[in-house]
N, C-alpha and C positions, 0 to 999 in steps of 0.2 A: 828689821827686827822680825823674827818669826816666832811662832809659838813653840814652846818646849815640847819635845816628842812624848807621846804616850806609848808606853810599852805594855802589852797585854800581860807579860810576866810580872810587871810591877804591881798590877792590880791585886794579885794574890797577897802581897805584903801589906797593902793598904796603908802605906806610910804617909806621914804628913807631907812629905815632898811630892808624892804621887797625887794626893788630894789638892795640893796647891797647883800643880800642873793641870789637873782636871778642871779646877775652877777657872784657870786662864782660858781653857778651851770653851767652857760653858759661857763665859762672858763674851768671847769673840763670836760664838754662835748666836747669842742674843742680839749682839750689835749687827751682825750680818742679816739676821731675820728682820730686824726693824728696818734696815736699809732697803731690803727687798720689798717689804710691804709699802714703804714710802714710794719706791720706784714704780710699783704696780699702780698705786693710787695716782701718782703724777701722770703716768702713761695713760690711764683711763680718762683723766681730766683732759689731757691733750687730744685724745681721740674724740671725745665728746665735743670739744671746742671746734675741732676741724670739721666734724659732721655738721654742726649747726652753721658754721661759716659757709660750707659748700652747699648746704641745703638751699640757700637763697641764690647762690651763684651758679649752681649746676645747670639749671634750665637755660640760663642766659649764655653760659659757656657752650652748651650744646647748640644753641641757635647760631652763635657767632662762628663756631667751627663748621656748621652745616652750610652757612652762607659763604664761607671761605672756599669750600671744596666746590 
């Protein structure tokens, strides 16, 4: 299911049908915007968790790999 098309020429008429289609697009944009914000937040939390996890393991990993070579 896709969004109904918005035609620029229909905006001149400003019909109820055009306003309904425009509202569908606005709702979808709000939903997409919310999803992107949540995705950025989750990504930031993941990066933060990885940094704290590797902060303690980084020096040990460096020592292990140095002794391996």
